[in-house]
FISEFI-240625 format. One line per field, with one value per residue (C-alpha): residue number from 1; residue in three letters; x, y, z. Coordinates in nm, 3 decimals. Each point is the difference from the previous one (the first is absolute). Example, Ala and Ser with C-alpha at 12.3 -4.5 7.8 and 13.67 -1.06 7.14 Angstrom:
<pts>
seq <- (1, 2)
type <- (ALA, SER)
c1 <- (1.230, 0.137)
c2 <- (-0.450, 0.344)
c3 <- (0.780, -0.066)
</pts>
This chain:
<pts>
seq <- (1, 2, 3, 4, 5, 6, 7, 8, 9, 10, 11, 12, 13, 14, 15, 16, 17, 18, 19, 20, 21, 22, 23, 24, 25, 26, 27, 28, 29, 30, 31, 32, 33, 34, 35, 36, 37, 38, 39, 40, 41, 42, 43, 44, 45, 46, 47, 48, 49, 50, 51, 52, 53, 54, 55, 56, 57, 58, 59, 60, 61, 62, 63, 64, 65, 66, 67, 68, 69, 70, 71, 72, 73, 74, 75, 76, 77, 78, 79, 80, 81, 82, 83, 84, 85, 86, 87, 88, 89, 90, 91, 92, 93, 94, 95, 96, 97, 98, 99, 100, 101, 102, 103, 104, 105, 106, 107, 108, 109, 110, 111, 112, 113, 114, 115, 116, 117, 118, 119, 120, 121, 122, 123, 124, 125, 126, 127, 128, 129, 130, 131, 132, 133, 134, 135, 136, 137, 138, 139, 140, 141, 142, 143, 144, 145, 146, 147, 148, 149, 150, 151, 152, 153, 154, 155, 156, 157, 158, 159, 160, 161, 162, 163, 164, 165, 166, 167, 168, 169, 170, 171, 172, 173, 174, 175, 176, 177, 178, 179, 180, 181, 182, 183, 184, 185, 186, 187, 188, 189, 190, 191, 192, 193, 194, 195, 196, 197, 198, 199, 200, 201, 202, 203, 204, 205, 206, 207, 208, 209, 210, 211, 212, 213, 214, 215, 216, 217, 218, 219, 220, 221, 222, 223, 224, 225, 226, 227, 228, 229, 230, 231, 232, 233, 234, 235, 236, 237, 238, 239, 240, 241, 242, 243, 244, 245, 246, 247, 248, 249, 250, 251, 252, 253, 254, 255, 256, 257, 258, 259, 260, 261, 262, 263, 264, 265, 266, 267, 268, 269, 270, 271, 272, 273, 274, 275, 276, 277, 278, 279, 280, 281, 282, 283, 284, 285, 286, 287, 288, 289, 290, 291, 292, 293, 294, 295, 296, 297, 298, 299, 300, 301, 302, 303, 304, 305, 306, 307, 308, 309, 310, 311, 312, 313, 314, 315, 316, 317, 318, 319, 320, 321, 322, 323, 324, 325, 326, 327, 328, 329, 330, 331, 332, 333, 334, 335, 336, 337, 338, 339, 340, 341, 342, 343, 344)
type <- (MET, THR, SER, ILE, VAL, GLY, LEU, ASP, VAL, GLY, GLY, ALA, HIS, LEU, LYS, LEU, ALA, ARG, LEU, GLY, ALA, ASP, GLY, ARG, LEU, GLU, ALA, VAL, ARG, ILE, ALA, ALA, CYS, PRO, LEU, TRP, ARG, GLY, LEU, ASP, ARG, LEU, GLU, ALA, ALA, LEU, ASP, GLN, ALA, ALA, GLY, ASP, VAL, PRO, PRO, ASP, ALA, ALA, CYS, VAL, ALA, THR, MET, THR, GLY, GLU, LEU, VAL, ASP, LEU, TRP, ALA, ASP, ARG, ALA, SER, GLY, VAL, ALA, ALA, ILE, ALA, GLY, THR, LEU, ALA, ALA, ARG, PHE, GLY, THR, GLU, ARG, LEU, ARG, ILE, TYR, ALA, GLY, ALA, ALA, GLY, PHE, ILE, ALA, ALA, ALA, ALA, VAL, GLY, ALA, HIS, VAL, ASP, ARG, VAL, ALA, SER, ALA, ASN, TRP, ARG, ALA, THR, ALA, GLU, ALA, LEU, ALA, ARG, ASP, GLY, GLU, ALA, GLY, LEU, LEU, ILE, ASP, VAL, GLY, SER, THR, THR, SER, ASP, LEU, ILE, PRO, PHE, ALA, GLU, GLY, VAL, VAL, LEU, SER, ARG, GLY, ALA, THR, ASP, ALA, ALA, ARG, MET, ALA, ALA, ASP, GLU, LEU, VAL, TYR, GLN, GLY, VAL, ALA, ARG, THR, PRO, VAL, MET, ALA, LEU, SER, SER, ARG, LEU, PRO, PHE, ALA, GLY, ALA, TRP, VAL, THR, PRO, MET, ALA, GLU, HIS, PHE, ALA, THR, SER, ALA, ASP, VAL, HIS, ARG, LEU, THR, GLY, ASP, LEU, PRO, GLU, GLY, ALA, ASP, LEU, HIS, ALA, ALA, ALA, ASP, ASP, GLY, PRO, LYS, THR, LEU, GLU, ALA, SER, ALA, ARG, ARG, LEU, LEU, ARG, MET, VAL, GLY, ALA, ASP, LEU, ASP, ALA, ALA, THR, ARG, PRO, ALA, ALA, GLU, THR, LEU, ALA, GLY, PHE, LEU, ALA, GLU, ALA, GLN, LEU, ARG, ARG, LEU, HIS, ASP, ALA, ALA, LEU, GLY, VAL, LEU, THR, ARG, PRO, GLU, ALA, GLN, SER, ILE, ARG, VAL, ILE, VAL, GLY, ALA, GLY, VAL, GLY, ARG, PHE, LEU, ALA, LYS, GLN, VAL, ALA, GLU, ARG, LEU, GLY, VAL, GLY, TYR, ARG, ASP, LEU, GLY, ALA, THR, PHE, ALA, ASP, ALA, ASP, VAL, LEU, ALA, ASP, ALA, ALA, ALA, ASP, CYS, ALA, PRO, ALA, VAL, ALA, VAL, ALA, ARG, LEU, TRP, ALA, ALA, ARG, ASP)
c1 <- (0.000, 0.123, -0.051, -0.351, -0.087, -0.337, -0.146, -0.289, -0.091, -0.203, -0.138, 0.252, 0.285, 0.182, 0.104, 0.246, 0.115, 0.250, 0.028, 0.323, 0.030, -0.032, -0.334, 0.133, -0.072, 0.305, -0.114, -0.292, -0.041, -0.266, -0.008, -0.240, -0.212, -0.268, -0.166, -0.283, 0.257, 0.079, 0.142, 0.344, -0.007, -0.026, 0.286, 0.209, -0.078, 0.090, 0.329, 0.074, -0.065, 0.186, 0.306, -0.206, -0.134, 0.240, -0.028, -0.109, -0.245, -0.363, -0.217, -0.347, -0.216, -0.312, -0.151, -0.229, 0.120, -0.273, -0.233, 0.172, -0.179, 0.260, -0.244, -0.373, -0.058, 0.180, 0.021, 0.207, 0.228, 0.053, 0.087, 0.240, 0.185, 0.026, 0.122, 0.265, 0.128, 0.000, 0.201, 0.249, 0.044, -0.117, -0.314, 0.174, 0.120, -0.286, -0.319, -0.283, -0.179, -0.374, -0.128, -0.194, 0.100, 0.366, 0.276, -0.071, 0.189, -0.006, -0.188, -0.286, -0.080, -0.287, -0.201, 0.072, -0.025, -0.208, 0.241, 0.316, -0.115, 0.095, 0.073, 0.316, -0.188, -0.104, 0.359, 0.113, -0.293, 0.040, 0.370, -0.079, -0.286, 0.230, 0.162, -0.329, -0.046, -0.301, 0.039, -0.117, 0.240, -0.003, 0.220, 0.011, 0.175, 0.057, -0.341, -0.228, -0.047, -0.093, -0.167, -0.003, -0.092, 0.150, -0.020, 0.068, 0.186, -0.283, -0.040, -0.334, -0.065, -0.359, 0.093, 0.218, -0.018, 0.082, -0.367, -0.104, 0.288, -0.081, -0.360, 0.126, 0.246, 0.285, 0.140, 0.017, 0.109, 0.235, 0.377, 0.272, 0.155, -0.215, -0.353, -0.138, -0.078, -0.356, -0.063, 0.102, -0.267, -0.298, 0.064, 0.317, 0.044, 0.147, -0.018, -0.287, -0.220, -0.057, 0.113, -0.084, 0.337, 0.053, -0.076, 0.348, 0.309, 0.195, 0.135, 0.027, 0.022, 0.380, -0.021, -0.216, 0.231, 0.314, -0.126, -0.096, 0.345, -0.133, 0.078, 0.273, 0.301, -0.052, -0.379, -0.059, 0.162, -0.220, -0.013, -0.186, -0.339, 0.160, 0.324, 0.165, 0.248, -0.074, 0.080, -0.200, -0.046, -0.120, -0.240, -0.142, -0.049, -0.182, -0.229, -0.095, -0.087, -0.276, -0.181, 0.083, 0.279, 0.367, 0.292, 0.152, 0.111, -0.359, -0.145, 0.278, -0.160, -0.329, 0.174, 0.122, -0.352, -0.135, 0.259, -0.087, -0.370, 0.041, 0.230, -0.264, -0.273, 0.198, 0.074, -0.367, -0.099, 0.232, -0.105, -0.366, 0.071, 0.208, -0.265, -0.263, 0.212, 0.093, -0.363, -0.089, -0.088, 0.280, 0.258, -0.075, 0.328, 0.216, 0.199, 0.290, 0.049, 0.285, 0.126, 0.145, 0.062, 0.184, -0.285, -0.012, 0.055, -0.375, -0.067, 0.190, -0.206, -0.321, 0.113, 0.068, -0.345, -0.172, 0.198, 0.135, 0.354, 0.219, 0.268, 0.207, -0.013, 0.373, 0.061, -0.171, 0.113, 0.367, 0.268, 0.239, -0.091, 0.170, -0.272, -0.298, -0.120, 0.037, -0.184, -0.293, 0.001, -0.012, -0.205, -0.183, 0.326, 0.149, -0.327, -0.027, 0.360, -0.070, -0.316, 0.187, 0.274, -0.256, -0.220, -0.074)
c2 <- (0.000, 0.351, 0.282, 0.143, 0.366, 0.079, 0.348, 0.173, 0.316, 0.221, 0.345, 0.140, -0.253, -0.256, -0.309, -0.259, -0.337, -0.240, -0.374, -0.173, -0.312, -0.201, 0.165, 0.197, 0.371, 0.202, 0.362, 0.228, 0.362, 0.270, 0.332, 0.292, -0.003, 0.274, -0.150, 0.254, 0.249, -0.202, -0.324, 0.158, -0.045, -0.375, 0.015, 0.189, -0.251, -0.287, 0.175, 0.012, -0.373, -0.101, -0.120, -0.270, -0.148, -0.246, 0.001, -0.365, 0.013, -0.095, 0.302, -0.032, 0.292, 0.093, 0.345, 0.247, 0.310, -0.023, 0.165, 0.341, 0.282, 0.017, -0.213, 0.024, -0.363, -0.303, -0.179, 0.287, -0.007, -0.376, 0.020, 0.293, -0.159, -0.338, 0.168, 0.197, -0.314, -0.195, 0.272, -0.004, -0.376, -0.153, -0.199, -0.337, 0.021, 0.209, -0.145, 0.183, -0.146, -0.038, -0.150, -0.322, 0.002, -0.033, 0.171, 0.141, 0.178, 0.380, 0.000, -0.195, 0.241, 0.160, -0.322, -0.030, 0.356, -0.084, -0.276, 0.202, 0.329, 0.042, -0.371, 0.034, -0.091, -0.332, -0.082, 0.034, -0.200, -0.270, -0.037, -0.039, -0.242, -0.234, -0.094, -0.156, 0.205, 0.210, 0.367, 0.355, 0.211, 0.362, 0.206, 0.361, 0.219, 0.370, 0.055, -0.301, -0.311, -0.348, -0.260, -0.337, -0.335, -0.322, -0.366, -0.348, 0.141, 0.230, 0.378, 0.063, 0.358, 0.091, 0.289, 0.007, 0.359, 0.309, 0.090, -0.345, -0.026, 0.340, -0.114, -0.317, 0.190, -0.189, 0.328, 0.284, 0.321, 0.106, -0.030, 0.121, 0.272, 0.152, 0.001, 0.352, 0.057, 0.108, -0.357, -0.156, 0.154, 0.231, 0.157, 0.095, 0.078, 0.347, 0.270, -0.162, -0.052, -0.243, 0.181, -0.100, -0.009, 0.244, -0.155, 0.085, -0.204, 0.155, -0.316, -0.373, -0.325, 0.025, 0.300, -0.200, -0.300, 0.215, 0.173, -0.328, -0.139, -0.293, 0.111, -0.231, 0.149, 0.004, -0.024, 0.360, 0.053, 0.281, 0.369, 0.114, 0.164, 0.346, -0.111, 0.079, -0.191, -0.339, 0.081, -0.035, 0.376, 0.023, -0.292, 0.162, 0.324, -0.175, -0.191, 0.313, 0.172, -0.260, 0.153, 0.360, 0.042, 0.098, -0.178, 0.152, -0.118, -0.006, -0.198, -0.256, -0.245, 0.038, -0.110, -0.313, -0.065, 0.035, -0.245, -0.256, 0.034, -0.034, -0.302, -0.163, 0.085, -0.164, -0.305, -0.033, 0.019, -0.289, -0.193, 0.022, -0.107, -0.297, -0.103, 0.002, -0.221, -0.243, -0.056, -0.132, -0.371, -0.074, 0.167, -0.191, -0.194, 0.312, 0.063, 0.208, 0.335, 0.036, 0.358, 0.166, 0.351, 0.295, 0.045, -0.358, 0.122, 0.069, -0.358, -0.124, 0.225, -0.131, -0.357, 0.090, 0.155, -0.297, -0.251, -0.190, -0.086, 0.226, -0.078, 0.244, -0.085, 0.060, -0.321, -0.193, 0.190, 0.059, -0.264, 0.251, 0.219, 0.298, 0.003, -0.091, 0.355, 0.100, -0.314, 0.084, 0.362, -0.110, -0.317, -0.006, 0.035, -0.295, -0.192, 0.017, -0.114, -0.294, -0.092, -0.002, -0.216, -0.247, -0.026, -0.349)
c3 <- (0.000, -0.078, 0.246, 0.034, 0.046, 0.154, -0.048, 0.175, -0.190, 0.233, -0.041, 0.248, 0.012, -0.211, 0.194, -0.126, 0.130, -0.154, 0.057, -0.094, -0.211, 0.323, 0.079, 0.295, 0.045, -0.106, -0.016, 0.081, -0.102, 0.027, -0.184, 0.003, -0.316, -0.007, -0.304, -0.005, -0.129, -0.312, -0.135, 0.004, 0.379, -0.052, -0.247, 0.256, 0.274, -0.232, -0.076, 0.374, 0.030, -0.318, 0.187, 0.171, -0.327, -0.168, -0.379, -0.009, 0.291, -0.039, 0.091, 0.150, 0.104, 0.188, 0.023, 0.173, -0.182, -0.262, 0.251, -0.004, -0.178, -0.276, -0.198, -0.063, 0.102, 0.139, -0.336, -0.142, 0.302, -0.012, -0.371, 0.051, 0.291, -0.170, -0.318, 0.188, 0.171, -0.327, -0.170, 0.285, 0.053, -0.327, -0.067, 0.018, 0.358, 0.148, 0.143, 0.177, 0.300, -0.067, 0.323, -0.050, -0.368, 0.095, -0.197, -0.344, -0.275, 0.003, -0.329, 0.161, 0.284, -0.189, 0.030, 0.374, 0.132, 0.307, 0.099, -0.062, 0.154, 0.366, 0.045, 0.211, 0.320, -0.153, -0.096, 0.361, 0.139, -0.265, 0.074, 0.371, -0.065, -0.193, 0.333, 0.109, 0.315, 0.097, 0.073, -0.051, -0.202, 0.112, -0.232, 0.120, -0.253, -0.038, -0.161, 0.049, 0.211, -0.126, 0.222, -0.176, 0.161, -0.131, 0.102, -0.141, -0.298, -0.104, 0.008, 0.174, -0.104, -0.079, -0.227, -0.310, -0.125, 0.205, 0.023, 0.120, 0.244, 0.152, 0.049, 0.172, 0.225, -0.165, -0.132, 0.250, -0.164, 0.278, 0.029, 0.234, -0.216, -0.275, 0.148, 0.057, 0.367, -0.080, -0.121, 0.332, 0.223, -0.039, 0.342, 0.185, 0.372, 0.044, 0.268, 0.185, -0.305, -0.284, -0.314, -0.357, -0.180, -0.283, -0.338, -0.122, -0.083, 0.286, 0.165, -0.063, 0.190, -0.023, 0.232, 0.240, 0.023, 0.001, 0.314, 0.169, -0.082, -0.204, -0.357, -0.134, -0.171, -0.376, 0.022, -0.109, -0.340, -0.131, 0.082, 0.310, -0.049, 0.012, -0.171, 0.332, 0.215, 0.150, 0.360, 0.320, 0.015, -0.360, 0.046, 0.313, -0.189, -0.283, 0.236, 0.193, -0.324, -0.044, 0.300, -0.088, 0.254, -0.010, 0.161, 0.310, 0.343, 0.124, -0.293, -0.047, 0.251, -0.190, -0.321, 0.172, 0.131, -0.353, -0.130, 0.266, -0.066, -0.378, 0.034, 0.219, -0.253, -0.279, 0.212, 0.090, -0.366, -0.084, 0.311, -0.098, -0.358, 0.120, 0.250, -0.272, -0.225, 0.276, 0.099, -0.344, -0.008, -0.245, 0.227, 0.320, -0.016, -0.010, 0.316, -0.128, -0.168, -0.247, -0.010, -0.308, -0.130, 0.150, 0.248, 0.125, 0.354, -0.014, -0.113, 0.305, 0.227, -0.159, 0.073, 0.362, 0.038, -0.157, 0.207, -0.300, -0.102, -0.209, -0.256, -0.201, -0.369, -0.028, 0.193, -0.280, -0.308, 0.087, 0.054, 0.158, 0.294, -0.165, -0.271, 0.221, 0.065, -0.364, -0.113, 0.227, -0.118, -0.365, 0.040, -0.338, -0.194, 0.187, -0.033, -0.380, -0.031, 0.235, -0.189, -0.331, 0.148, 0.141, -0.311, -0.128)
</pts>
């Protein structure tokens, strides 16, 4: 077997993982890729990752970037991303992950749009399910969170498309870096009152988790809401702006209170979604949560609240401890490479 490069083309990041000829994980990389600004951003991210792609490697890709508003619809986005990857890697060595349909040629994506679009969650769950265990995958990224049950080698999701998965609480549109604060809670405790946050993009979940001390290094690759610095002081200033206040010595404790409240609100949202999934009849055998994504510290907290076991996905997807964190951060990229290596 030659080496295998797995790619996860998101709307905000490009993630890459490489398996060696022996099937072991050799490299993982993540690069900012603000795809809504143009396909040239994907080209630039691919340039950054070029050193990790051997010329003879098989390349397999999954995507979520087709959802950005660069395109009028998802079909156009799927075609554009697949075409860009085919031009870069060649049609012979590139395959696109199409969920239950398996891997397909880039030229065939038009006939499988619904299975190709935003299918990275399924790749991760499918790769885990192959081990025969039962679990609930909770992948908390910078923008969204996926909650996918699996058991007896089968992915047990009720939804397949973004719309269906949102309705089933298998896709929660919250992450630990890019989510606007106004989307985390409709009311905020400030100065003895419950204040409706300003409907402005003044602060994000990165500011929240930076102030609580939970934001992992490297989890926040995009500019802050105000294009300002990513310091505790700047995050406090941005959070206070959401309630119409300025940062000073007297309001600094209030900023920390806001951060704690918002972190709890986000945790509760994920807890409730996980509880709903785990009470389904088909999920009764699940007793462990598998955490992935840069925000998997929230997945671990959900497991603790629910009284179930917790396992970091990096322990399964990486053979060396040095790559375990990166493998969990970039789970779908590792997953598609593993699925290609394990195909019949």
